[in-house]
Every structure is written in C-alpha cells, then in structure tokens.
KOLKOLKE-870274 format. One record per residue: residue in one letter; x, y, z of N, C-alpha, C, O in turn. Coordinates in pm, 1 decimal, m for minus. Example, Ala and Ser with C-alpha at 12.3 -4.5 7.8 and 13.67 -1.06 7.14 Angstrom:
2
(A, (1319.0, m569.0, 780.0), (1230.0, m450.0, 780.0), (1320.0, m330.0, 780.0), (1423.6, m331.9, 846.5)),
(S, (1285.0, m225.0, 708.0), (1367.0, m106.0, 714.0), (1290.0, 3.0, 787.0), (1340.9, 113.8, 803.9)),
//
This chain:
111
(M, (81.1, m120.0, 0.0), (0.0, 0.0, 0.0), (85.6, 126.7, 0.0), (47.8, 228.1, m58.6)),
(E, (198.2, 119.9, 64.6), (281.6, 237.5, 72.1), (338.2, 274.7, m64.0), (357.4, 392.9, m92.7)),
(E, (365.2, 174.8, m148.6), (420.9, 202.5, m280.2), (323.0, 282.2, m366.1), (363.8, 370.3, m441.8)),
(K, (194.3, 251.4, m354.3), (94.1, 324.7, m431.6), (85.4, 469.7, m385.7), (66.6, 559.9, m467.3)),
(D, (99.0, 491.9, m256.7), (93.7, 628.3, m205.8), (213.1, 709.9, m255.3), (199.4, 828.4, m285.8)),
(I, (327.7, 647.5, m263.1), (446.0, 717.9, m309.8), (428.4, 756.2, m456.4), (461.8, 867.6, m496.7)),
(A, (376.0, 663.4, m535.7), (357.5, 691.3, m677.8), (253.1, 800.2, m698.8), (264.3, 879.1, m792.6)),
(R, (153.9, 805.4, m614.6), (50.0, 906.0, m629.0), (100.0, 1044.8, m591.2), (59.1, 1143.8, m651.9)),
(N, (184.9, 1052.7, m494.9), (232.4, 1181.3, m446.8), (358.4, 1229.1, m517.8), (398.7, 1344.2, m501.6)),
(E, (420.4, 1142.2, m595.9), (545.3, 1176.9, m660.9), (519.5, 1273.0, m775.8), (424.4, 1256.4, m852.2)),
(E, (604.7, 1373.0, m787.2), (591.1, 1467.8, m896.3), (653.9, 1409.1, m1021.0), (757.8, 1343.5, m1013.7)),
(C, (591.6, 1432.2, m1134.9), (647.4, 1381.4, m1260.6), (624.3, 1483.2, m1370.3), (538.9, 1571.2, m1359.5)),
(V, (702.4, 1469.1, m1476.1), (691.4, 1557.8, m1590.4), (627.3, 1477.9, m1702.7), (676.0, 1371.2, m1740.0)),
(E, (518.3, 1530.1, m1755.9), (451.6, 1459.5, m1865.6), (516.4, 1499.3, m1997.4), (557.3, 1613.6, m2018.0)),
(A, (524.0, 1400.6, m2085.4), (583.2, 1425.8, m2217.0), (489.8, 1514.6, m2298.1), (367.6, 1500.8, m2291.7)),
(E, (548.6, 1604.9, m2373.5), (470.0, 1695.2, m2457.0), (501.5, 1664.4, m2601.8), (618.2, 1660.6, m2640.7)),
(L, (397.9, 1642.3, m2682.4), (417.7, 1611.4, m2823.1), (434.3, 1741.0, m2899.8), (343.9, 1824.4, m2904.3)),
(V, (551.4, 1756.8, m2960.2), (582.1, 1877.3, m3034.9), (633.0, 1836.0, m3171.8), (717.9, 1747.6, m3182.3)),
(H, (582.7, 1898.3, m3275.8), (630.2, 1871.1, m3411.0), (762.9, 1942.1, m3430.4), (776.0, 2061.0, m3401.1)),
(Q, (860.9, 1868.0, m3479.9), (994.1, 1924.7, m3496.1), (1004.5, 2015.4, m3618.6), (1094.3, 2099.3, m3625.2)),
(G, (914.1, 1999.8, m3715.5), (917.6, 2086.4, m3832.4), (1033.0, 2057.6, m3924.6), (1091.1, 2150.6, m3980.5)),
(G, (1068.9, 1930.8, m3942.8), (1183.6, 1894.3, m4024.1), (1157.6, 1903.3, m4173.3), (1253.4, 1912.8, m4249.9)),
(G, (1032.7, 1900.9, m4218.5), (1003.5, 1899.7, m4360.6), (999.2, 2039.5, m4419.7), (980.7, 2138.2, m4348.5)),
(A, (1016.5, 2046.2, m4549.6), (1008.7, 2175.5, m4617.8), (861.8, 2218.8, m4627.3), (771.6, 2135.0, m4627.0)),
(P, (839.0, 2349.1, m4635.5), (699.7, 2394.6, m4646.3), (638.8, 2352.7, m4780.4), (708.9, 2341.4, m4881.0)),
(R, (509.7, 2330.5, m4779.9), (441.3, 2291.0, m4902.6), (428.6, 2411.1, m4996.3), (405.4, 2523.6, m4952.0)),
(P, (444.1, 2385.9, m5124.5), (425.4, 2496.8, m5219.0), (277.1, 2534.8, m5227.5), (188.2, 2450.7, m5214.3)),
(E, (254.5, 2662.7, m5249.6), (116.0, 2709.9, m5254.9), (55.4, 2698.8, m5393.3), (m63.7, 2725.1, m5410.2)),
(G, (133.8, 2660.5, m5492.5), (84.2, 2648.4, m5629.2), (m6.9, 2526.4, m5644.2), (m36.1, 2456.1, m5547.5)),
(P, (m50.6, 2503.7, m5767.5), (m139.9, 2388.8, m5790.4), (m65.7, 2257.2, m5769.6), (54.4, 2247.0, m5794.3)),
(R, (m138.5, 2158.8, m5724.5), (m79.8, 2027.9, m5701.0), (m65.8, 1953.1, m5832.5), (m123.0, 1992.4, m5934.1)),
(A, (9.6, 1846.7, m5829.5), (28.5, 1764.3, m5948.6), (m105.0, 1701.0, m5987.4), (m183.3, 1664.2, m5899.9)),
(P, (m131.7, 1688.1, m6116.1), (m259.1, 1629.1, m6157.0), (m269.5, 1483.3, m6112.3), (m171.2, 1409.2, m6111.8)),
(V, (m388.3, 1445.7, m6075.8), (m413.1, 1309.6, m6032.0), (m426.8, 1222.8, m6156.1), (m503.6, 1253.8, m6247.2)),
(S, (m350.9, 1113.3, m6158.1), (m359.1, 1025.8, m6274.7), (m489.3, 946.6, m6269.1), (m537.1, 910.2, m6161.6)),
(G, (m544.5, 921.1, m6384.3), (m670.1, 847.4, m6394.5), (m649.5, 699.6, m6368.5), (m538.6, 656.0, m6337.7)),
(P, (m754.5, 623.9, m6380.6), (m740.9, 479.8, m6357.2), (m651.5, 416.2, m6463.5), (m642.8, 464.3, m6576.5)),
(S, (m586.4, 308.5, m6425.3), (m497.4, 242.1, m6519.3), (m578.8, 177.7, m6631.1), (m699.2, 156.0, m6617.5)),
(A, (m513.1, 148.5, m6738.9), (m580.5, 90.2, m6854.0), (m632.7, m48.7, m6819.0), (m576.3, m118.7, m6734.9)),
(A, (m740.2, m86.7, m6884.6), (m798.0, m217.9, m6861.9), (m700.0, m325.0, m6909.8), (m624.0, m301.1, m7003.6)),
(P, (m700.7, m442.1, m6846.9), (m608.5, m546.5, m6890.0), (m636.2, m588.9, m7033.5), (m749.5, m581.2, m7080.8)),
(G, (m532.8, m633.2, m7101.3), (m545.6, m673.1, m7240.5), (m620.8, m803.9, m7256.2), (m660.8, m866.8, m7158.2)),
(L, (m639.0, m843.0, m7379.4), (m716.0, m963.9, m7411.4), (m648.5, m1088.8, m7354.8), (m715.3, m1174.8, m7297.5)),
(F, (m516.8, m1099.1, m7370.8), (m447.2, m1217.6, m7321.4), (m450.8, m1225.7, m7169.4), (m460.6, m1334.7, m7113.1)),
(T, (m443.1, m1112.2, m7103.7), (m448.1, m1111.3, m6957.5), (m586.1, m1152.2, m6909.3), (m598.3, m1229.3, m6814.1)),
(R, (m690.8, m1101.2, m6974.2), (m826.7, m1140.7, m6934.9), (m851.1, m1288.3, m6962.3), (m915.9, m1356.7, m6883.1)),
(L, (m798.8, m1338.0, m7075.1), (m813.9, m1479.2, m7107.6), (m738.7, m1565.5, m7006.2), (m787.4, m1670.7, m6965.1)),
(K, (m620.1, m1520.2, m6966.5), (m542.3, m1591.9, m6866.0), (m616.5, m1595.6, m6732.4), (m617.4, m1699.2, m6665.9)),
(M, (m678.4, m1485.1, m6692.2), (m753.3, m1481.9, m6566.9), (m876.1, m1572.5, m6573.3), (m909.8, m1638.0, m6474.7)),
(L, (m943.6, m1576.6, m6689.2), (m1061.3, m1661.9, m6704.9), (m1023.2, m1809.3, m6697.5), (m1091.1, m1888.0, m6631.6)),
(I, (m915.0, m1846.4, m6764.7), (m869.2, m1985.5, m6760.5), (m825.1, m2022.4, m6618.8), (m852.5, m2132.8, m6571.7)),
(A, (m757.6, m1931.1, m6551.9), (m712.2, m1957.0, m6415.3), (m830.4, m1975.6, m6320.8), (m826.5, m2062.3, m6233.5)),
(A, (m934.1, m1896.3, m6337.0), (m1052.1, m1911.6, m6251.9), (m1119.9, m2045.4, m6278.3), (m1161.1, m2113.5, m6184.4)),
(G, (m1131.8, m2083.8, m6405.5), (m1193.1, m2212.5, m6438.4), (m1112.5, m2329.1, m6384.2), (m1169.0, m2424.7, m6331.2)),
(L, (m978.6, m2321.5, m6397.5), (m894.0, m2428.3, m6344.6), (m903.1, m2436.2, m6192.0), (m904.0, m2545.3, m6135.0)),
(G, (m909.5, m2322.1, m6127.5), (m919.7, m2320.8, m5981.9), (m1049.1, m2383.1, m5932.3), (m1048.4, m2460.9, m5836.9)),
(V, (m1159.7, m2349.2, m5996.6), (m1289.7, m2405.4, m5956.6), (m1292.4, m2555.0, m5984.0), (m1339.3, m2632.4, m5900.6)),
(A, (m1242.1, m2596.8, m6101.0), (m1241.4, m2739.5, m6134.3), (m1151.9, m2817.5, m6037.9), (m1187.8, m2927.4, m5995.4)),
(A, (m1036.2, m2761.9, m6003.1), (m944.7, m2830.8, m5911.5), (m1007.7, m2846.1, m5773.6), (m998.7, m2952.8, m5713.0)),
(L, (m1070.4, m2742.0, m5724.4), (m1133.8, m2751.4, m5592.8), (m1251.8, m2847.7, m5594.7), (m1274.3, m2919.7, m5497.4)),
(A, (m1327.3, m2850.0, m5704.2), (m1439.8, m2943.6, m5715.4), (m1389.9, m3087.6, m5717.1), (m1448.5, m3174.1, m5651.9)),
(L, (m1281.9, m3114.4, m5791.2), (m1226.8, m3249.9, m5794.7), (m1171.7, m3291.4, m5658.7), (m1190.6, m3405.4, m5616.1)),
(L, (m1104.2, m3199.9, m5590.8), (m1051.6, m3231.9, m5458.2), (m1164.0, m3259.2, m5358.5), (m1154.4, m3351.8, m5278.1)),
(L, (m1269.1, m3179.9, m5363.5), (m1381.8, m3198.7, m5272.4), (m1455.0, m3328.9, m5301.6), (m1487.3, m3403.9, m5209.5)),
(A, (m1481.4, m3356.5, m5429.5), (m1549.4, m3480.3, m5465.4), (m1464.1, m3601.4, m5428.7), (m1516.3, m3700.5, m5377.8)),
(G, (m1334.8, m3594.4, m5453.7), (m1246.4, m3704.4, m5416.9), (m1238.6, m3724.6, m5267.1), (m1233.8, m3838.1, m5219.7)),
(G, (m1237.3, m3616.1, m5192.3), (m1235.0, m3626.9, m5046.9), (m1361.0, m3689.5, m4990.5), (m1355.3, m3767.4, m4895.4)),
(L, (m1474.9, m3655.4, m5049.4), (m1600.1, m3715.2, m5002.9), (m1609.5, m3863.4, m5040.3), (m1663.6, m3943.4, m4964.0)),
(L, (m1558.1, m3899.1, m5154.7), (m1566.4, m4038.4, m5198.2), (m1471.2, m4130.7, m5122.8), (m1494.9, m4251.4, m5118.0)),
(T, (m1366.2, m4078.4, m5065.1), (m1269.5, m4165.5, m4997.6), (m1317.7, m4213.6, m4861.6), (m1241.8, m4279.8, m4790.8)),
(S, (m1439.3, m4183.3, m4822.8), (m1489.3, m4229.2, m4693.1), (m1519.6, m4379.4, m4694.5), (m1527.3, m4441.3, m4588.4)),
(T, (m1536.7, m4438.1, m4811.9), (m1557.8, m4582.9, m4821.2), (m1447.3, m4643.4, m4907.0), (m1377.8, m4572.8, m4980.0)),
(V, (m1432.3, m4773.9, m4897.1), (m1326.9, m4841.9, m4972.5), (m1357.1, m4837.0, m5121.5), (m1267.8, m4810.8, m5202.0)),
(I, (m1480.5, m4861.7, m5158.3), (m1517.6, m4859.3, m5299.5), (m1507.8, m4716.4, m5354.0), (m1465.3, m4696.1, m5467.7)),
(G, (m1546.3, m4619.3, m5274.2), (m1535.9, m4480.6, m5317.5), (m1392.4, m4434.5, m5330.8), (m1362.6, m4344.8, m5409.6)),
(A, (m1302.8, m4495.9, m5253.6), (m1161.1, m4457.3, m5260.9), (m1101.2, m4494.5, m5395.7), (m1005.2, m4432.2, m5441.2)),
(I, (m1157.9, m4595.8, m5459.1), (m1108.7, m4634.2, m5591.2), (m1130.3, m4520.8, m5690.5), (m1047.1, m4499.7, m5778.8)),
(L, (m1239.5, m4448.3, m5677.5), (m1265.1, m4331.8, m5762.9), (m1215.4, m4202.8, m5700.1), (m1174.6, m4111.3, m5771.6)),
(G, (m1218.1, m4193.8, m5568.2), (m1185.7, m4069.0, m5499.9), (m1039.6, m4030.7, m5507.5), (m1006.7, m3913.6, m5526.7)),
(I, (m951.4, m4128.4, m5492.6), (m808.5, m4096.9, m5494.9), (m764.4, m4046.2, m5631.2), (m690.5, m3947.9, m5636.7)),
(P, (m806.4, m4108.6, m5743.4), (m770.2, m4048.8, m5873.1), (m830.3, m3909.8, m5894.7), (m768.7, m3824.6, m5958.7)),
(L, (m950.4, m3887.3, m5841.5), (m1008.7, m3753.1, m5853.0), (m925.8, m3651.5, m5775.6), (m904.3, m3539.8, m5822.6)),
(M, (m879.6, m3689.5, m5658.3), (m796.7, m3598.1, m5580.6), (m663.2, m3573.4, m5650.3), (m612.4, m3461.2, m5648.8)),
(L, (m606.2, m3676.9, m5711.3), (m481.3, m3658.5, m5785.0), (m501.6, m3568.4, m5906.3), (m414.6, m3488.1, m5939.8)),
(A, (m616.8, m3581.8, m5971.7), (m647.2, m3493.1, m6084.8), (m663.8, m3349.0, m6036.6), (m621.8, m3255.6, m6105.0)),
(G, (m724.4, m3330.4, m5920.1), (m737.8, m3195.9, m5863.2), (m603.5, m3134.7, m5829.8), (m582.1, m3015.7, m5852.7)),
(V, (m512.6, m3214.9, m5775.8), (m378.1, m3165.3, m5745.0), (m304.4, m3131.4, m5874.4), (m231.4, m3032.5, m5880.7)),
(A, (m323.7, m3213.9, m5977.7), (m259.2, m3185.2, m6106.4), (m312.1, m3054.8, m6166.0), (m235.8, m2977.2, m6223.6)),
(L, (m442.7, m3030.7, m6152.3), (m498.6, m2904.9, m6201.7), (m447.1, m2785.5, m6122.4), (m422.7, m2679.0, m6179.1)),
(L, (m430.6, m2802.8, m5992.2), (m373.7, m2693.8, m5911.9), (m229.1, m2666.1, m5952.5), (m187.0, m2550.5, m5957.4)),
(A, (m153.3, m2771.3, m5981.5), (m15.4, m2752.2, m6027.3), (m14.2, m2679.6, m6161.2), (69.7, m2592.5, m6184.0)),
(L, (m106.9, m2715.1, m6249.9), (m117.6, m2646.3, m6378.4), (m156.7, m2500.1, m6359.0), (m109.7, m2412.1, m6431.0)),
(L, (m242.5, m2475.9, m6261.8), (m284.6, m2338.5, m6231.9), (m165.8, m2254.8, m6184.6), (m148.0, m2141.7, m6229.8)),
(F, (m84.9, m2308.9, m6094.6), (30.9, m2234.5, m6046.9), (133.7, m2215.3, m6157.4), (201.3, m2112.5, m6162.4)),
(K, (145.8, m2314.0, m6246.2), (238.0, m2298.6, m6358.5), (188.5, m2189.1, m6452.7), (268.4, m2113.0, m6507.2)),
(L, (57.1, m2181.3, m6471.8), (m0.9, m2077.3, m6556.0), (23.6, m1938.9, m6496.3), (54.2, m1844.2, m6568.8)),
(F, (10.1, m1927.4, m6363.0), (33.8, m1798.7, m6299.0), (180.6, m1758.4, m6304.4), (212.4, m1639.7, m6311.9)),
(S, (269.1, m1855.7, m6300.6), (410.8, m1820.8, m6299.7), (465.1, m1794.6, m6439.9), (571.8, m1734.9, m6454.0)),
(A, (393.8, m1837.9, m6543.7), (440.8, m1815.3, m6680.9), (413.6, m1671.0, m6720.9), (309.4, m1614.7, m6687.4)),
(E, (506.8, m1612.9, m6791.6), (489.6, m1476.9, m6840.3), (463.3, m1480.6, m6989.5), (530.1, m1552.9, m7063.4)),
(L, (367.0, m1403.4, m7033.2), (333.3, m1401.6, m7175.1), (438.7, m1329.1, m7258.1), (440.9, m1344.7, m7380.2)),
(K, (525.2, m1251.0, m7196.0), (626.3, m1175.7, m7268.8), (731.3, m1268.4, m7331.4), (791.9, m1234.2, m7433.0)),
(N, (752.2, m1384.1, m7271.4), (857.5, m1473.2, m7318.5), (812.1, m1562.7, m7433.3), (894.8, m1633.3, m7490.9)),
(F, (684.9, m1562.2, m7468.0), (636.4, m1647.5, m7575.6), (682.5, m1592.2, m7709.4), (680.4, m1471.1, m7731.7)),
(V, (723.7, m1680.7, m7797.3), (771.8, m1641.7, m7929.1), (665.9, m1683.2, m8031.6), (623.5, m1798.7, m8034.5)),
(V, (624.3, m1589.6, m8114.3), (527.9, m1616.7, m8219.0), (601.5, m1609.8, m8351.5), (657.0, m1506.0, m8387.5)),
(S, (601.7, m1719.6, m8422.7), (670.0, m1720.4, m8552.6), (564.1, m1734.0, m8663.4), (465.9, m1806.7, m8648.8)),
(R, (586.0, m1664.4, m8770.8), (495.4, m1668.5, m8884.8), (551.8, m1763.8, m8990.4), (672.3, m1766.3, m9015.6)),
(K, (464.6, m1840.2, m9050.3), (509.6, m1930.3, m9156.3), (524.1, m1854.7, m9288.4), (614.3, m1881.4, m9367.8)),
(F, (433.7, m1760.7, m9309.3), (436.1, m1685.3, m9435.4), (457.1, m1538.8, m9404.1), (372.6, m1477.9, m9338.6)),
(P, (565.8, m1480.7, m9448.4), (592.2, m1339.1, m9418.5), (502.6, m1244.1, m9494.7), (514.0, m1122.6, m9479.1)),
//
C-alpha cells in the first residue's frame, strides 16, 4: 500500500508532443494532376484470368469430390484419382500464374 501512495504523491513531468518541423513547407501552387485509372487489362491477360478461374474451380471441385468419396473403400477407388487430378490441375494453375506471356515467341510461316 505504501508504494501506491508514493507513486501518487510523486511529482512527474509529462511528455509533450511537439512537431519538430523537419520537412520543407508545401508549395502554394497547384498540385500535381491526379492520374486516372490504369488501362484495362489486355485480351491475353483477361483470357489468362478466365482460364485460371476455371482451373481453380475445377481443381477444388475435384478435390472436394475425391475427399467425399474416400470415406468408403469402394469410393476410394474413384476418390483418390479424382484428388490426384485436382492436385494436377492446381499444379497447372500455379504454372499458368508463374508463366509470363512476354517470353512467348510467335513465328509466322508466311511473311
């Protein structure tokens, strides 16, 4: 109890928040123009996103169906290959995301 009384009666200095003013003053002229929204993604990017979404949904559906079927021995005969197909689709999905379209080479047969 005595320690609390000492802390209550002790004088202390409270910290005061003061801005140091280290930055330069803002110019009073007009601000830089705000850039508009970025351009919409190109056709290949939209196609890549659509394929990726389809692969993701199909992979999750195969994994879920395979997981439900593995609850019985007979279902495991179908469920395990379905789960492996789902994992293969997920691997294909990650490979698609990691591939860059800039590195693809398009060659023409007839100039």
